[in-house]
A tleap script that builds the chain and sets N, CA, C and O, in Angstrom:
source leaprc.protein.ff14SB
mol = sequence {
  NMET ASN GLU SER THR THR HIE GLN GLN ILE
  PHE CYS GLN ARG LEU LYS HIE ALA ARG LEU
  ALA LYS GLY LEU SER GLN LYS LYS LEU GLY
  MET LEU ALA GLY ILE ASP GLU PHE VAL ALA
  SER THR ARG ILE ASN ARG TYR GLU GLN GLY
  VAL HIE GLN ALA SER ILE GLU VAL VAL HIE
  GLN LEU ALA LYS ALA LEU GLU VAL PRO THR
  ALA TYR PHE TYR THR GLU ASP ASP ASP LEU
  ALA LEU LEU LEU PHE ASN TRP GLU ARG ILE
  GLU PRO GLU LEU LYS ASN THR LEU LEU THR
  SER LEU GLN ALA GLU PRO PHE CLYS
}
set mol.1.N position { 0.880 -1.215 0.054 }
set mol.1.CA position { 0.014 -0.070 -0.002 }
set mol.1.C position { 0.946 1.252 0.026 }
set mol.1.O position { 2.016 1.237 0.633 }
set mol.2.N position { 0.519 2.305 -0.610 }
set mol.2.CA position { 1.175 3.555 -0.688 }
set mol.2.C position { 1.046 4.421 0.681 }
set mol.2.O position { 0.191 4.098 1.506 }
set mol.3.N position { 1.801 5.388 0.880 }
set mol.3.CA position { 1.751 6.265 2.000 }
set mol.3.C position { 0.326 6.870 2.251 }
set mol.3.O position { -0.114 7.041 3.388 }
set mol.4.N position { -0.285 7.146 1.237 }
set mol.4.CA position { -1.634 7.810 1.360 }
set mol.4.C position { -2.829 6.996 1.672 }
set mol.4.O position { -3.901 7.543 1.931 }
set mol.5.N position { -2.682 5.647 1.656 }
set mol.5.CA position { -3.650 4.660 1.855 }
set mol.5.C position { -4.000 4.677 3.402 }
set mol.5.O position { -3.089 4.511 4.213 }
set mol.6.N position { -5.196 4.858 3.790 }
set mol.6.CA position { -5.575 4.822 5.252 }
set mol.6.C position { -5.931 3.428 5.640 }
set mol.6.O position { -6.199 2.523 4.850 }
set mol.7.N position { -5.906 3.346 7.001 }
set mol.7.CA position { -6.256 1.928 7.483 }
set mol.7.C position { -7.527 1.590 7.117 }
set mol.7.O position { -7.738 0.417 6.808 }
set mol.8.N position { -8.562 2.515 7.084 }
set mol.8.CA position { -9.821 2.108 6.643 }
set mol.8.C position { -9.852 1.675 5.101 }
set mol.8.O position { -10.632 0.796 4.734 }
set mol.9.N position { -9.038 2.275 4.265 }
set mol.9.CA position { -9.077 1.849 2.926 }
set mol.9.C position { -8.532 0.420 2.761 }
set mol.9.O position { -9.030 -0.408 1.997 }
set mol.10.N position { -7.471 0.210 3.542 }
set mol.10.CA position { -6.762 -1.067 3.515 }
set mol.10.C position { -7.802 -2.045 3.978 }
set mol.10.O position { -7.940 -3.092 3.345 }
set mol.11.N position { -8.551 -1.793 5.037 }
set mol.11.CA position { -9.597 -2.919 5.494 }
set mol.11.C position { -10.486 -2.959 4.402 }
set mol.11.O position { -10.735 -4.085 3.971 }
set mol.12.N position { -11.070 -1.915 3.805 }
set mol.12.CA position { -12.201 -2.201 2.834 }
set mol.12.C position { -11.624 -2.995 1.591 }
set mol.12.O position { -12.378 -3.795 1.038 }
set mol.13.N position { -10.426 -2.838 1.150 }
set mol.13.CA position { -9.801 -3.507 0.047 }
set mol.13.C position { -9.528 -4.829 0.330 }
set mol.13.O position { -9.711 -5.695 -0.526 }
set mol.14.N position { -9.068 -5.109 1.544 }
set mol.14.CA position { -8.832 -6.514 1.863 }
set mol.14.C position { -10.168 -7.310 2.079 }
set mol.14.O position { -10.285 -8.459 1.650 }
set mol.15.N position { -11.038 -6.751 2.666 }
set mol.15.CA position { -12.368 -7.441 2.858 }
set mol.15.C position { -12.915 -7.923 1.558 }
set mol.15.O position { -13.302 -9.081 1.404 }
set mol.16.N position { -12.941 -7.024 0.636 }
set mol.16.CA position { -13.458 -7.190 -0.770 }
set mol.16.C position { -12.617 -8.390 -1.414 }
set mol.16.O position { -13.127 -9.386 -1.926 }
set mol.17.N position { -11.284 -8.141 -1.309 }
set mol.17.CA position { -10.472 -9.161 -2.040 }
set mol.17.C position { -10.790 -10.611 -1.380 }
set mol.17.O position { -10.959 -11.544 -2.164 }
set mol.18.N position { -10.874 -10.832 -0.116 }
set mol.18.CA position { -10.902 -11.930 0.526 }
set mol.18.C position { -12.273 -12.632 0.135 }
set mol.18.O position { -12.347 -13.810 -0.212 }
set mol.19.N position { -13.440 -11.685 0.244 }
set mol.19.CA position { -14.737 -12.185 -0.163 }
set mol.19.C position { -14.731 -12.785 -1.590 }
set mol.19.O position { -15.182 -13.901 -1.850 }
set mol.20.N position { -14.161 -11.916 -2.516 }
set mol.20.CA position { -14.245 -12.458 -3.900 }
set mol.20.C position { -13.293 -13.606 -4.104 }
set mol.20.O position { -13.570 -14.437 -4.969 }
set mol.21.N position { -12.239 -13.725 -3.415 }
set mol.21.CA position { -11.369 -14.936 -3.411 }
set mol.21.C position { -12.128 -16.120 -3.016 }
set mol.21.O position { -11.924 -17.169 -3.627 }
set mol.22.N position { -13.015 -16.073 -2.027 }
set mol.22.CA position { -13.917 -17.222 -1.550 }
set mol.22.C position { -15.004 -17.394 -2.369 }
set mol.22.O position { -15.710 -18.375 -2.135 }
set mol.23.N position { -15.357 -16.535 -3.443 }
set mol.23.CA position { -16.468 -16.636 -4.260 }
set mol.23.C position { -17.725 -16.537 -3.527 }
set mol.23.O position { -18.687 -17.230 -3.859 }
set mol.24.N position { -17.786 -15.614 -2.425 }
set mol.24.CA position { -19.017 -15.121 -1.856 }
set mol.24.C position { -19.613 -13.958 -2.221 }
set mol.24.O position { -18.940 -12.974 -2.527 }
set mol.25.N position { -20.892 -13.958 -2.223 }
set mol.25.CA position { -21.674 -12.802 -2.275 }
set mol.25.C position { -21.540 -12.013 -1.028 }
set mol.25.O position { -21.081 -12.537 -0.014 }
set mol.26.N position { -21.947 -10.688 -1.061 }
set mol.26.CA position { -21.783 -9.756 0.121 }
set mol.26.C position { -22.898 -10.339 1.024 }
set mol.26.O position { -22.687 -10.314 2.236 }
set mol.27.N position { -24.026 -10.844 0.584 }
set mol.27.CA position { -25.057 -11.413 1.350 }
set mol.27.C position { -24.656 -12.645 2.073 }
set mol.27.O position { -24.904 -12.774 3.272 }
set mol.28.N position { -24.049 -13.545 1.387 }
set mol.28.CA position { -23.615 -14.830 1.897 }
set mol.28.C position { -22.583 -14.579 2.996 }
set mol.28.O position { -22.660 -15.173 4.072 }
set mol.29.N position { -21.578 -13.661 2.710 }
set mol.29.CA position { -20.553 -13.363 3.697 }
set mol.29.C position { -21.102 -12.836 4.908 }
set mol.29.O position { -20.699 -13.186 6.017 }
set mol.30.N position { -22.083 -11.936 4.704 }
set mol.30.CA position { -22.782 -11.322 5.952 }
set mol.30.C position { -23.362 -12.407 6.852 }
set mol.30.O position { -23.189 -12.373 8.070 }
set mol.31.N position { -24.064 -13.385 6.231 }
set mol.31.CA position { -24.830 -14.423 6.890 }
set mol.31.C position { -23.846 -15.261 7.536 }
set mol.31.O position { -24.048 -15.616 8.697 }
set mol.32.N position { -22.685 -15.659 6.849 }
set mol.32.CA position { -21.833 -16.552 7.548 }
set mol.32.C position { -21.152 -15.912 8.674 }
set mol.32.O position { -20.627 -16.621 9.532 }
set mol.33.N position { -21.110 -14.554 8.755 }
set mol.33.CA position { -20.656 -13.888 9.820 }
set mol.33.C position { -21.515 -13.445 10.912 }
set mol.33.O position { -21.181 -12.645 11.785 }
set mol.34.N position { -22.722 -14.061 10.793 }
set mol.34.CA position { -23.753 -13.872 11.738 }
set mol.34.C position { -24.677 -12.783 11.736 }
set mol.34.O position { -25.431 -12.534 12.677 }
set mol.35.N position { -24.600 -12.030 10.497 }
set mol.35.CA position { -25.286 -10.791 10.163 }
set mol.35.C position { -26.750 -11.352 9.689 }
set mol.35.O position { -26.914 -12.330 8.960 }
set mol.36.N position { -27.773 -10.539 10.249 }
set mol.36.CA position { -29.126 -10.946 9.782 }
set mol.36.C position { -29.288 -10.999 8.336 }
set mol.36.O position { -28.835 -10.070 7.667 }
set mol.37.N position { -29.931 -12.060 7.727 }
set mol.37.CA position { -29.829 -12.138 6.238 }
set mol.37.C position { -30.582 -10.931 5.451 }
set mol.37.O position { -30.404 -10.722 4.251 }
set mol.38.N position { -31.376 -10.225 6.211 }
set mol.38.CA position { -32.200 -9.024 5.522 }
set mol.38.C position { -31.408 -7.840 5.403 }
set mol.38.O position { -31.715 -6.974 4.584 }
set mol.39.N position { -30.214 -7.710 6.302 }
set mol.39.CA position { -29.442 -6.575 6.210 }
set mol.39.C position { -27.926 -6.960 5.819 }
set mol.39.O position { -27.100 -6.059 5.681 }
set mol.40.N position { -27.578 -8.299 5.645 }
set mol.40.CA position { -26.232 -8.693 5.412 }
set mol.40.C position { -25.698 -8.145 4.246 }
set mol.40.O position { -24.551 -7.716 4.373 }
set mol.41.N position { -26.293 -8.024 2.970 }
set mol.41.CA position { -25.650 -7.499 1.875 }
set mol.41.C position { -25.353 -6.065 2.073 }
set mol.41.O position { -24.251 -5.608 1.769 }
set mol.42.N position { -26.371 -5.285 2.610 }
set mol.42.CA position { -26.061 -3.844 2.847 }
set mol.42.C position { -24.969 -3.626 3.687 }
set mol.42.O position { -24.109 -2.791 3.404 }
set mol.43.N position { -24.928 -4.385 4.812 }
set mol.43.CA position { -23.804 -4.134 5.813 }
set mol.43.C position { -22.369 -4.374 5.116 }
set mol.43.O position { -21.510 -3.495 5.193 }
set mol.44.N position { -22.141 -5.526 4.467 }
set mol.44.CA position { -20.905 -5.847 3.848 }
set mol.44.C position { -20.585 -4.848 2.847 }
set mol.44.O position { -19.436 -4.413 2.771 }
set mol.45.N position { -21.540 -4.433 2.044 }
set mol.45.CA position { -21.313 -3.451 0.991 }
set mol.45.C position { -20.809 -2.112 1.704 }
set mol.45.O position { -19.882 -1.450 1.237 }
set mol.46.N position { -21.492 -1.767 2.868 }
set mol.46.CA position { -21.116 -0.489 3.550 }
set mol.46.C position { -19.720 -0.543 4.117 }
set mol.46.O position { -18.987 0.446 4.152 }
set mol.47.N position { -19.350 -1.849 4.600 }
set mol.47.CA position { -17.980 -2.063 5.087 }
set mol.47.C position { -16.971 -1.990 3.983 }
set mol.47.O position { -15.917 -1.383 4.168 }
set mol.48.N position { -17.230 -2.558 2.880 }
set mol.48.CA position { -16.252 -2.627 1.714 }
set mol.48.C position { -16.266 -1.203 1.205 }
set mol.48.O position { -15.147 -0.875 0.810 }
set mol.49.N position { -17.148 -0.284 1.092 }
set mol.49.CA position { -17.266 1.006 0.599 }
set mol.49.C position { -16.636 1.928 1.720 }
set mol.49.O position { -16.428 3.097 1.397 }
set mol.50.N position { -16.341 1.567 2.878 }
set mol.50.CA position { -15.947 2.499 3.905 }
set mol.50.C position { -16.933 3.366 4.508 }
set mol.50.O position { -16.579 4.267 5.268 }
set mol.51.N position { -18.191 3.149 4.214 }
set mol.51.CA position { -19.263 3.969 4.706 }
set mol.51.C position { -19.441 3.773 6.283 }
set mol.51.O position { -19.666 4.714 7.043 }
set mol.52.N position { -19.315 2.458 6.681 }
set mol.52.CA position { -19.238 2.070 8.087 }
set mol.52.C position { -18.121 1.408 8.468 }
set mol.52.O position { -17.514 0.778 7.602 }
set mol.53.N position { -17.663 1.419 9.752 }
set mol.53.CA position { -16.667 0.605 10.309 }
set mol.53.C position { -17.119 -0.430 11.052 }
set mol.53.O position { -17.923 -0.192 11.954 }
set mol.54.N position { -16.683 -1.751 10.802 }
set mol.54.CA position { -17.030 -2.895 11.467 }
set mol.54.C position { -16.303 -2.895 12.901 }
set mol.54.O position { -15.144 -2.526 13.091 }
set mol.55.N position { -17.130 -3.343 13.806 }
set mol.55.CA position { -16.513 -3.421 15.195 }
set mol.55.C position { -15.450 -4.679 15.244 }
set mol.55.O position { -15.554 -5.615 14.451 }
set mol.56.N position { -14.606 -4.628 16.064 }
set mol.56.CA position { -13.635 -5.724 16.214 }
set mol.56.C position { -14.270 -7.165 16.259 }
set mol.56.O position { -13.798 -8.162 15.714 }
set mol.57.N position { -15.433 -7.096 17.010 }
set mol.57.CA position { -16.178 -8.429 17.195 }
set mol.57.C position { -16.744 -8.859 15.696 }
set mol.57.O position { -16.679 -10.030 15.323 }
set mol.58.N position { -17.238 -7.933 14.970 }
set mol.58.CA position { -17.688 -8.302 13.588 }
set mol.58.C position { -16.450 -8.629 12.675 }
set mol.58.O position { -16.562 -9.534 11.847 }
set mol.59.N position { -15.289 -7.938 12.792 }
set mol.59.CA position { -14.193 -8.320 12.028 }
set mol.59.C position { -13.723 -9.675 12.375 }
set mol.59.O position { -13.347 -10.452 11.497 }
set mol.60.N position { -13.731 -10.002 13.702 }
set mol.60.CA position { -13.300 -11.421 13.953 }
set mol.60.C position { -14.261 -12.419 13.330 }
set mol.60.O position { -13.769 -13.460 12.894 }
set mol.61.N position { -15.567 -12.228 13.235 }
set mol.61.CA position { -16.546 -13.122 12.603 }
set mol.61.C position { -16.324 -13.117 11.100 }
set mol.61.O position { -16.473 -14.156 10.457 }
set mol.62.N position { -15.949 -11.906 10.488 }
set mol.62.CA position { -15.696 -11.929 9.062 }
set mol.62.C position { -14.454 -12.807 8.722 }
set mol.62.O position { -14.446 -13.598 7.779 }
set mol.63.N position { -13.391 -12.601 9.580 }
set mol.63.CA position { -12.302 -13.292 9.432 }
set mol.63.C position { -12.356 -14.884 9.559 }
set mol.63.O position { -11.655 -15.624 8.869 }
set mol.64.N position { -13.189 -15.288 10.437 }
set mol.64.CA position { -13.618 -16.635 10.736 }
set mol.64.C position { -14.228 -17.164 9.431 }
set mol.64.O position { -13.847 -18.200 8.885 }
set mol.65.N position { -15.301 -16.290 8.933 }
set mol.65.CA position { -15.973 -16.966 7.733 }
set mol.65.C position { -15.126 -16.940 6.408 }
set mol.65.O position { -15.318 -17.721 5.477 }
set mol.66.N position { -14.207 -15.995 6.426 }
set mol.66.CA position { -13.367 -16.031 5.320 }
set mol.66.C position { -11.979 -16.844 5.436 }
set mol.66.O position { -11.170 -16.936 4.513 }
set mol.67.N position { -11.841 -17.378 6.625 }
set mol.67.CA position { -10.657 -18.211 6.794 }
set mol.67.C position { -9.358 -17.578 6.691 }
set mol.67.O position { -8.392 -18.112 6.148 }
set mol.68.N position { -9.353 -16.388 7.242 }
set mol.68.CA position { -8.067 -15.537 7.329 }
set mol.68.C position { -7.991 -15.090 8.716 }
set mol.68.O position { -8.991 -15.012 9.429 }
set mol.69.N position { -6.656 -14.758 9.154 }
set mol.69.CA position { -6.473 -14.178 10.413 }
set mol.69.C position { -6.952 -12.780 10.428 }
set mol.69.O position { -6.852 -12.056 9.437 }
set mol.70.N position { -7.488 -12.386 11.581 }
set mol.70.CA position { -7.994 -10.816 11.743 }
set mol.70.C position { -6.792 -9.880 11.246 }
set mol.70.O position { -7.062 -8.894 10.560 }
set mol.71.N position { -5.555 -10.163 11.564 }
set mol.71.CA position { -4.424 -9.230 11.259 }
set mol.71.C position { -4.401 -8.927 9.758 }
set mol.71.O position { -3.987 -7.846 9.338 }
set mol.72.N position { -4.863 -9.918 8.944 }
set mol.72.CA position { -5.001 -9.668 7.408 }
set mol.72.C position { -5.558 -8.418 6.987 }
set mol.72.O position { -5.070 -7.736 6.086 }
set mol.73.N position { -6.710 -8.082 7.726 }
set mol.73.CA position { -7.348 -6.925 7.276 }
set mol.73.C position { -6.661 -5.534 7.759 }
set mol.73.O position { -7.117 -4.462 7.362 }
set mol.74.N position { -5.656 -5.593 8.546 }
set mol.74.CA position { -5.132 -4.435 9.035 }
set mol.74.C position { -3.550 -4.145 8.890 }
set mol.74.O position { -3.026 -3.083 9.229 }
set mol.75.N position { -2.963 -5.097 8.413 }
set mol.75.CA position { -1.349 -4.915 8.104 }
set mol.75.C position { -1.255 -4.076 6.942 }
set mol.75.O position { -1.975 -4.272 5.964 }
set mol.76.N position { -0.312 -3.052 7.002 }
set mol.76.CA position { -0.013 -2.178 5.798 }
set mol.76.C position { 0.884 -2.770 4.897 }
set mol.76.O position { 1.008 -2.245 3.790 }
set mol.77.N position { 1.522 -3.758 5.174 }
set mol.77.CA position { 2.575 -4.570 4.424 }
set mol.77.C position { 1.821 -5.494 3.435 }
set mol.77.O position { 1.238 -6.488 3.867 }
set mol.78.N position { 1.823 -5.181 2.095 }
set mol.78.CA position { 1.214 -6.157 1.252 }
set mol.78.C position { 1.822 -7.464 1.276 }
set mol.78.O position { 1.091 -8.433 1.069 }
set mol.79.N position { 3.070 -7.640 1.501 }
set mol.79.CA position { 3.680 -8.997 1.529 }
set mol.79.C position { 3.278 -9.762 2.728 }
set mol.79.O position { 3.060 -10.968 2.620 }
set mol.80.N position { 3.155 -9.118 3.933 }
set mol.80.CA position { 2.685 -9.737 5.025 }
set mol.80.C position { 1.231 -10.146 5.032 }
set mol.80.O position { 0.806 -11.133 5.631 }
set mol.81.N position { 0.408 -9.195 4.224 }
set mol.81.CA position { -0.937 -9.624 3.962 }
set mol.81.C position { -1.141 -10.754 3.101 }
set mol.81.O position { -2.091 -11.517 3.278 }
set mol.82.N position { -0.226 -10.919 2.093 }
set mol.82.CA position { -0.334 -12.089 1.308 }
set mol.82.C position { 0.023 -13.398 2.012 }
set mol.82.O position { -0.521 -14.453 1.684 }
set mol.83.N position { 0.936 -13.327 2.979 }
set mol.83.CA position { 1.287 -14.416 3.836 }
set mol.83.C position { 0.161 -14.769 4.717 }
set mol.83.O position { -0.197 -15.944 4.790 }
set mol.84.N position { -0.421 -13.848 5.386 }
set mol.84.CA position { -1.604 -14.022 6.254 }
set mol.84.C position { -2.780 -14.543 5.476 }
set mol.84.O position { -3.481 -15.450 5.926 }
set mol.85.N position { -2.997 -13.984 4.330 }
set mol.85.CA position { -4.161 -14.505 3.552 }
set mol.85.C position { -4.072 -15.885 3.265 }
set mol.85.O position { -5.100 -16.562 3.246 }
set mol.86.N position { -2.819 -16.448 3.010 }
set mol.86.CA position { -2.599 -17.947 2.669 }
set mol.86.C position { -2.348 -18.722 3.718 }
set mol.86.O position { -2.324 -19.938 3.527 }
set mol.87.N position { -2.103 -18.182 5.081 }
set mol.87.CA position { -1.475 -18.765 6.091 }
set mol.87.C position { -2.237 -20.354 6.404 }
set mol.87.O position { -1.581 -21.363 6.661 }
set mol.88.N position { -3.523 -20.313 6.330 }
set mol.88.CA position { -4.326 -21.465 6.750 }
set mol.88.C position { -4.212 -22.531 5.493 }
set mol.88.O position { -4.585 -23.698 5.608 }
set mol.89.N position { -3.675 -22.013 4.334 }
set mol.89.CA position { -3.698 -23.007 3.154 }
set mol.89.C position { -2.220 -23.529 3.017 }
set mol.89.O position { -1.977 -24.480 2.275 }
set mol.90.N position { -1.319 -22.952 3.679 }
set mol.90.CA position { 0.076 -23.487 3.620 }
set mol.90.C position { 0.281 -24.877 4.229 }
set mol.90.O position { -0.232 -25.172 5.309 }
set mol.91.N position { 1.007 -25.695 3.552 }
set mol.91.CA position { 1.192 -26.978 4.005 }
set mol.91.C position { 1.920 -26.944 5.416 }
set mol.91.O position { 2.810 -26.127 5.654 }
set mol.92.N position { 1.482 -27.887 6.336 }
set mol.92.CA position { 2.207 -27.832 7.646 }
set mol.92.C position { 3.694 -27.978 7.671 }
set mol.92.O position { 4.396 -27.455 8.537 }
set mol.93.N position { 4.139 -28.695 6.706 }
set mol.93.CA position { 5.706 -28.928 6.604 }
set mol.93.C position { 6.407 -27.618 6.297 }
set mol.93.O position { 7.421 -27.211 6.866 }
set mol.94.N position { 5.705 -26.978 5.277 }
set mol.94.CA position { 6.348 -25.611 4.913 }
set mol.94.C position { 6.128 -24.458 5.939 }
set mol.94.O position { 6.950 -23.549 6.058 }
set mol.95.N position { 5.034 -24.529 6.642 }
set mol.95.CA position { 4.900 -23.677 7.828 }
set mol.95.C position { 5.990 -23.963 8.937 }
set mol.95.O position { 6.580 -23.049 9.512 }
set mol.96.N position { 6.199 -25.230 9.178 }
set mol.96.CA position { 7.224 -25.660 10.184 }
set mol.96.C position { 8.676 -25.133 9.759 }
set mol.96.O position { 9.493 -24.695 10.569 }
set mol.97.N position { 8.888 -25.237 8.353 }
set mol.97.CA position { 10.239 -24.946 7.872 }
set mol.97.C position { 10.288 -23.347 8.005 }
set mol.97.O position { 11.375 -22.861 8.316 }
set mol.98.N position { 9.314 -22.583 7.816 }
set mol.98.CA position { 9.383 -21.129 7.707 }
set mol.98.C position { 9.646 -20.707 9.270 }
set mol.98.O position { 10.570 -19.953 9.574 }
set mol.99.N position { 8.714 -21.284 10.260 }
set mol.99.CA position { 8.892 -20.945 11.525 }
set mol.99.C position { 10.206 -21.234 12.280 }
set mol.99.O position { 10.687 -20.497 13.142 }
set mol.100.N position { 10.768 -22.497 11.811 }
set mol.100.CA position { 11.948 -22.864 12.290 }
set mol.100.C position { 13.018 -21.905 11.830 }
set mol.100.O position { 13.917 -21.561 12.597 }
set mol.101.N position { 12.932 -21.460 10.564 }
set mol.101.CA position { 13.960 -20.580 10.037 }
set mol.101.C position { 13.923 -19.199 10.794 }
set mol.101.O position { 14.953 -18.591 11.086 }
set mol.102.N position { 12.785 -18.800 11.056 }
set mol.102.CA position { 12.571 -17.569 11.804 }
set mol.102.C position { 13.176 -17.707 13.205 }
set mol.102.O position { 13.856 -16.803 13.690 }
set mol.103.N position { 12.942 -18.742 13.784 }
set mol.103.CA position { 13.390 -18.910 15.325 }
set mol.103.C position { 14.839 -19.167 15.402 }
set mol.103.O position { 15.476 -18.931 16.428 }
set mol.104.N position { 15.414 -19.691 14.237 }
set mol.104.CA position { 16.957 -19.906 14.156 }
set mol.104.C position { 17.697 -18.602 14.028 }
set mol.104.O position { 18.835 -18.481 14.480 }
set mol.105.N position { 17.044 -17.594 13.396 }
set mol.105.CA position { 17.639 -16.229 13.112 }
set mol.105.C position { 17.120 -15.252 14.028 }
set mol.105.O position { 16.108 -14.612 13.742 }
set mol.106.N position { 17.825 -15.067 15.259 }
set mol.106.CA position { 17.216 -14.061 16.172 }
set mol.106.C position { 17.208 -12.664 15.638 }
set mol.106.O position { 18.017 -12.254 14.805 }
set mol.107.N position { 16.230 -11.950 16.177 }
set mol.107.CA position { 16.042 -10.634 15.816 }
set mol.107.C position { 17.296 -9.882 16.175 }
set mol.107.O position { 17.862 -10.052 17.255 }
set mol.108.N position { 17.749 -8.991 15.186 }
set mol.108.CA position { 19.050 -8.175 15.492 }
set mol.108.C position { 18.561 -6.698 15.669 }
set mol.108.O position { 19.370 -5.805 15.921 }
savepdb mol mol.pdb
quit
């Protein structure tokens, strides 16, 4: 993301990206996140457009429905967002290799 992108814009873009990647309509995502079906589409649309901000509880439910860590919606780093987006889909062996590598190289 560039310097002028706000945290709200990041959230909006990431929410829409994750929803589309899962092949979900706004209504279906809202319903999976526990939002009443009669307002689900409108609520998700307003979150994606930045008209309304989701509470952290709603963001947790959206993350669960989309199978991404909550942090995915908030990180400014696009590379880290890509890792977070795919974290649950990474093979366990590769995760272990990555984590072992990080632990072997202490922070400097």
